C-alpha positions in Angstrom: -16.6 -35.4 13.5 -19.3 -33.2 11.9 -20.4 -34.5 8.5 -21.1 -31.0 7.2 -17.4 -30.2 7.1 -16.9 -32.1 3.8 -19.9 -30.6 2.1 -20.6 -27.0 1.1 -19.0 -24.8 3.7 -21.4 -22.7 5.7 -20.8 -19.0 6.5 -18.9 -18.4 9.7 -21.0 -17.6 12.7 -19.2 -14.2 13.0 -20.0 -13.2 9.5 -23.4 -11.8 10.4 -25.7 -9.8 8.2 -23.5 -6.7 7.9 -21.8 -6.1 4.5 -18.1 -5.7 3.9 -18.6 -2.0 3.4 -19.3 -1.7 7.1 -15.9 -3.2 7.9 -13.1 -0.6 8.4 -10.5 -1.1 5.8 -6.9 0.1 5.7 -6.8 1.3 2.1 -9.8 3.6 2.4 -9.1 7.3 2.9 -11.4 9.7 4.8 -11.5 12.0 1.8 -12.8 9.4 -0.6 -16.5 10.2 -1.3 -17.0 7.0 -3.3 -15.8 4.7 -0.5 -18.2 6.2 1.9 -17.8 6.6 5.6 -17.8 2.9 6.2 -14.4 2.3 4.6 -12.3 4.4 7.0 -8.6 3.8 7.7 -8.0 0.7 9.8 -6.2 0.9 13.1 -3.5 -1.2 11.5 -2.0 1.7 9.6 -2.2 3.9 12.7 -0.2 1.4 14.8 3.2 3.1 14.6 1.6 6.4 15.7 -0.4 4.7 18.5 2.8 3.1 19.8 4.1 6.6 20.4 1.0 7.8 22.2 1.1 7.8 25.9 -2.4 6.4 26.3 -1.7 3.3 24.2 -3.6 0.3 25.5 -3.5 -3.5 24.9 -6.5 -5.5 23.5 -7.6 -6.3 27.1 -7.7 -2.7 28.0 -4.3 -2.6 29.9 -2.7 0.8 29.5 0.9 0.8 28.2 3.3 3.3 29.5 5.7 4.2 26.6 8.3 5.7 28.9 11.4 3.7 29.5 10.4 0.9 31.9 12.2 0.1 35.1 12.7 -3.4 33.8 13.0 -4.0 30.1 11.2 -7.3 30.3 8.1 -5.6 31.6 7.0 -4.8 28.1 6.5 -8.4 27.2 5.1 -9.3 30.6 2.2 -7.0 29.9 1.6 -8.5 26.5 1.5 -12.1 27.7 -1.7 -11.3 29.6 -3.6 -11.4 26.3 -2.6 -14.9 25.4 -4.8 -16.7 27.9 -7.9 -14.6 27.7 -10.0 -17.2 25.9 -8.4 -20.4 27.4 -11.5 -21.2 29.4 -13.7 -21.2 26.2 -11.5 -23.5 24.2 -12.2 -27.2 23.9 -9.3 -28.2 21.6 -5.6 -27.8 22.3 -2.8 -28.9 19.9 0.9 -28.6 20.4 3.9 -29.5 18.2 7.1 -30.5 20.0 9.9 -33.2 20.4 11.5 -33.1 16.9 13.4 -36.3 16.0 15.7 -37.0 13.1 15.2 -40.2 11.1 18.0 -41.6 8.9 16.8 -44.1 6.4 18.4 -45.7 3.3 16.6 -43.4 0.8 16.2 -40.3 2.8 16.7 -38.4 6.0 13.9 -36.4 7.6 12.5 -34.8 10.8 9.3 -35.8 12.5 7.4 -33.8 15.2 5.2 -35.0 18.0 1.6 -33.6 17.6 -0.3 -33.8 20.9 -4.0 -33.1 21.1 -6.2 -32.6 24.1 -9.9 -32.1 23.7 -13.4 -32.3 25.3 -15.2 -32.4 21.9 -17.7 -35.3 21.4 -16.4 -35.8 17.9 -13.2 -37.3 19.2 -13.2 -40.8 20.7 -10.5 -40.1 23.2 -9.6 -37.0 25.3 -5.9 -37.1 24.3 -3.9 -38.2 21.2 -0.2 -38.2 20.4 1.1 -38.9 16.8 4.2 -38.1 14.9 4.1 -36.2 11.7 6.7 -34.9 9.2 6.5 -31.8 7.1 4.9 -33.5 4.1 2.0 -34.6 6.4 1.4 -30.9 7.3 1.5 -30.1 3.6 -1.1 -32.8 2.9 -3.4 -31.4 5.6 -3.2 -27.9 4.2 -3.9 -29.1 0.6 -6.9 -31.0 1.9 -8.2 -28.0 3.8 -7.9 -25.9 0.6 -9.8 -28.5 -1.4 -12.6 -29.0 1.1 -12.9 -25.5 2.4 -12.2 -23.2 -0.6 -14.2 -20.3 0.7 -11.9 -20.0 3.8 -8.4 -18.6 4.4 -6.1 -21.5 5.2 -3.1 -20.5 7.3 0.3 -20.8 5.5 3.0 -23.3 6.2 6.7 -22.3 6.4 8.6 -22.8 3.2 9.7 -26.3 2.5 13.0 -25.6 0.8 16.0 -23.6 1.9 18.9 -22.3 -0.1 21.5 -25.0 -0.3 24.6 -24.2 1.6 23.1 -21.2 3.4 20.9 -23.0 6.0 21.3 -26.5 7.3 17.8 -27.9 7.4 18.8 -30.5 10.1 20.5 -27.9 12.3 19.0 -27.4 15.8 18.2 -23.8 15.0 16.4 -24.5 11.8 14.4 -27.4 13.2 13.3 -25.3 16.2 12.3 -22.4 14.0 10.2 -24.8 11.8 8.7 -26.5 14.9 7.5 -23.1 16.1 6.0 -22.4 12.7 4.2 -25.8 12.5 2.9 -25.3 16.0 1.5 -21.9 15.0 0.0 -23.4 11.8 -2.0 -26.0 13.8 -3.0 -23.4 16.5 -4.4 -21.1 13.8 -6.6 -24.0 12.5 -7.6 -25.0 16.0 -8.8 -21.5 16.7 -10.9 -21.3 13.6 -14.6 -22.1 14.1 -15.0 -23.9 10.8 -11.5 -25.4 9.9 -11.1 -26.9 13.4 -14.1 -29.2 12.7 -12.8 -30.3 9.3 -12.7 -34.1 9.0 -9.2 -34.0 7.5 -7.9 -32.1 10.5 -9.4 -34.7 12.8 -7.7 -37.4 10.8 -4.4 -35.6 10.9 -4.6 -35.3 14.7 -5.7 -38.8 15.5 -4.7 -41.3 12.8 -1.6 -43.5 13.6 -1.1 -44.2 9.9 -1.7 -41.2 7.7 -0.5 -42.9 4.5 -3.8 -44.9 4.2 -5.7 -41.6 4.0 -3.2 -40.0 1.6 -3.8 -42.8 -0.9 -7.5 -41.8 -1.2 -6.4 -38.9 -3.4 -9.2 -36.7 -4.6 -12.0 -39.0 -3.4 -12.9 -36.7 -0.6 -12.9 -33.5 -2.6 -16.0 -31.5 -1.8 -18.6 -30.4 -4.3 -17.8 -26.8 -3.6 -14.1 -27.4 -4.3 -14.9 -29.1 -7.6 -17.2 -26.3 -8.6 -14.5 -23.7 -7.9 -11.7 -25.8 -9.6 -13.6 -26.6 -12.8 -15.3 -23.3 -13.5 -16.1 -22.9 -17.2 -13.3 -20.8 -18.7 -13.5 -18.0 -21.2 -15.6 -15.6 -19.1 -13.9 -12.6 -17.6 -15.1 -11.1 -14.4 -16.6 -7.7 -15.0 -15.4 -6.1 -11.8 -14.9 -7.0 -8.1 -17.3 -5.5 -5.6 -15.9 -2.4 -4.0 -15.1 -4.0 -0.7 -13.2 -6.9 -2.3 -11.3 -4.7 -4.7 -10.2 -2.7 -1.6 -9.0 -5.9 0.1 -7.1 -6.9 -3.0 -5.4 -3.5 -3.2 -4.6 -3.6 0.5 -3.0 -7.1 0.2 -0.8 -6.0 -2.7 0.4 -3.0 -0.7 0.8 -5.0 2.5 2.9 -7.7 0.7 5.1 -5.0 -0.9 5.8 -3.2 2.3 6.4 -6.4 4.3 8.7 -7.7 1.6 10.8 -4.6 1.8 11.0 -4.8 5.6 12.0 -8.4 5.3 14.8 -7.7 2.9 16.1 -4.8 4.9 15.9 -6.7 8.2 17.9 -9.5 6.6 20.6 -7.0 5.5 20.7 -5.5 9.0 21.2 -9.0 10.5 23.9 -9.8 8.0 25.7 -6.5 8.8 25.4 -7.2 12.5 27.0 -10.6 12.1 29.8 -9.0 10.1 30.3 -6.4 12.8 30.3 -9.3 15.4 33.2 -10.9 13.6 35.2 -7.7 13.7 34.4 -7.2 17.4 35.6 -10.6 18.3 39.0 -9.8 16.7 39.0 -6.3 18.2 38.7 -7.2 21.9 41.7 -9.6 22.2 44.0 -6.9 20.8 43.5 -4.9 24.0 44.3 -7.9 26.1 47.5 -8.5 24.2 48.4 -4.9 24.5 47.8 -5.0 28.2 50.5 -7.7 28.6 53.1 -5.3 27.3 51.9 -2.3 29.4 52.2 -3.0 33.1 50.6 0.3 34.2 47.8 0.1 31.6 47.2 -3.6 31.9 44.1 -3.4 34.2 42.1 -0.8 32.1 43.2 -2.5 28.9 42.0 -5.9 30.2 38.8 -4.1 31.2 38.2 -2.8 27.7 38.8 -6.3 26.3 36.3 -7.8 28.7 33.8 -5.0 27.9 34.0 -5.7 24.2 33.6 -9.4 24.9 30.3 -8.6 26.8 29.2 -6.4 23.9 29.8 -9.3 21.5 27.7 -11.6 23.6 24.9 -9.0 23.7 25.0 -8.5 20.0 25.0 -12.2 19.3 21.8 -12.6 21.4 20.1 -9.7 19.6 20.9 -11.2 16.2 19.6 -14.6 17.2 16.4 -13.0 18.5 15.9 -11.2 15.2 16.6 -14.3 13.2 14.4 -16.7 15.2 11.6 -14.4 16.3 11.3 -11.4 14.0 12.0 -12.7 10.5 9.7 -15.8 10.7 6.7 -13.6 11.6 7.3 -11.4 8.6 7.6 -14.4 6.3 4.5 -16.0 7.7 2.4 -12.9 7.0 3.9 -12.5 3.5 2.7 -16.1 2.8 -0.6 -15.3 4.6 -1.2 -12.4 2.1 -0.6 -14.7 -0.8 -3.1 -17.2 0.7 -5.7 -14.5 1.0 -5.1 -13.4 -2.6 -5.8 -17.0 -3.7 -9.1 -17.1 -1.9 -10.0 -13.8 -3.6 -9.2 -15.4 -7.0 -11.5 -18.3 -6.2 -14.3 -15.9 -5.2 -13.8 -14.1 -8.5 -14.1 -17.4 -10.4 -17.4 -18.2 -8.7 -18.7 -14.7 -9.4 -17.6 -15.0 -13.0 -19.4 -18.3 -13.3 -22.6 -16.8 -11.8 -22.4 -13.8 -14.2 -21.9 -16.1 -17.2 -25.0 -18.2 -16.2 -27.1 -15.1 -15.7 -26.2 -13.9 -19.2 -27.1 -17.3 -20.6 -30.4 -17.2 -18.9 -31.1 -13.7 -20.1 -30.6 -14.8 -23.7 -33.2 -17.6 -23.2 -35.6 -15.6 -21.0 -38.5 -16.0 -23.5 -38.2 -19.8 -23.4 -37.4 -20.1 -19.7 -38.9 -17.2 -17.7 -38.0 -18.9 -14.4 -34.4 -18.7 -13.0 -32.8 -22.2 -13.2 -31.9 -23.9 -10.0 -28.2 -24.1 -10.9 -28.1 -20.3 -11.2 -29.6 -20.0 -7.8 -27.1 -22.4 -6.4 -24.3 -20.5 -8.0 -25.6 -17.3 -6.4 -25.6 -19.1 -3.0 -21.9 -20.0 -3.5 -21.0 -16.4 -4.3 -22.8 -15.3 -1.1 -21.1 -18.0 0.9 -17.7 -16.9 -0.4 -18.4 -13.3 0.4 -19.5 -14.1 4.0 -16.7 -16.5 4.7 -14.0 -14.3 3.1 -15.2 -11.3 5.0 -15.3 -13.1 8.3 -11.8 -14.6 7.7 -10.4 -11.2 6.7 -11.7 -9.7 9.9 -10.2 -12.6 12.0 -6.9 -12.2 10.1 -6.8 -8.5 10.8 -7.3 -9.1 14.5 -4.6 -11.7 14.6 -2.3 -9.5 12.7 -2.8 -6.6 15.0 -2.0 -8.7 18.1 1.0 -10.5 16.4 2.6 -7.3 15.2 2.0 -5.5 18.4 3.7 -8.3 20.3 6.5 -8.6 17.6 7.3 -4.8 17.7 7.1 -4.6 21.5 9.4 -7.7 21.6 11.8 -6.1 19.2 11.9 -2.9 21.3 12.4 -5.0 24.4 15.3 -6.9 22.9 17.0 -3.7 21.7 16.6 -2.1 25.1 18.2 -5.2 26.7 21.1 -5.1 24.2 21.9 -1.4 24.8 21.5 -1.8 28.6 24.1 -4.6 28.5 26.4 -2.5 26.4 26.0 0.5 28.6 26.7 -1.6 31.7 29.8 -3.0 30.1 31.2 0.3 29.2 30.3 1.9 32.5 32.2 -0.9 34.3 35.6 0.2 33.0 35.2 3.9 34.0 36.3 3.3 37.6 39.4 1.5 36.4 40.4 4.7 34.6 39.2 7.2 37.3 40.6 5.5 40.4 44.1 4.9 39.0 46.5 7.2 40.9 48.7 9.4 38.8 52.4 8.6 38.8 54.6 11.5 40.2 
């Protein structure tokens, strides 16, 4: 494992020499003179409009026909082409599967199998398999935040659930969490810096993680300590324009996504209430058909039709709960993580400004800029470069994730209405072909 991972983090290879002003940003408006032409609206905010355009294309250039597809599943089939584009360039693969329940005297918990396959020279073996529980993932995330403070660390799913609302040992909840933990590790694996972190290597390979947990703060990096123990009392004058725009965007993004999350939960709740009514509604027609000999066949048909609609609605609600809501919550947490990195960047800049002022007051005695001031300036530049690169990576991931999410949601709704349409069309012949009684 690379020894540089625990030291001062280096700028990401993709950060490059360009400034953040050159990165298109969603909050900028084309009419803003102060922002300049570089801060133009991001494609993210144009996504709903682009979905309606006939010439919409996927990241790999595949055009998307927005007319109703011959097969509803064709929407997702096109999207899945993007998932394997960079498989050939990867040298580290991690999966989370096989959840198991452990019942002990003091507690009951779930562990997950973490399987790693790699060709990296830093690993002694090409394949590892270990079992980890949620608190182990939490340990990893905390260690990444400590040792790589300039980088955006992917969020974990919330640990706690509302008592009595969700059973955290239910099959559905465990599977939803497994998917989230798997995505968490894949985000780290795909990161050009975090994937080489020594704590990540320990997490993937160590049979007994408790020995490393006991080390506590011993492996905290110098950069992390510098950020954590910044001298207080100095207020940042102002964020640079590009970072102020990122902060405003994250506030707006969190607000909008939180609203969508709340409304989506209400919709699912209402769907489940409607489902309860439908399940009571259908059998009434079947009972009625037992009393009406001449109408028994069409009434039984209506009862079966409603039953099919119940099944379709149940599947739609499950898809929304298991696939749609978790992505919304992940990105709400992602935005909070990015805000935390911004705050750390502001702390380092505040420290740098405070030291510059102190040097200015003693300029006559010490005309040369002290080394610690130069080091602090380097940390600010490191933060700026890493944060910009991670923001760009996050935006790219967000575009792909939400494109797939919204296309998937459209696909599931198409399937739902197709099933309902088929069910209702099936009873029309029962009504039309019935000969009239003379």
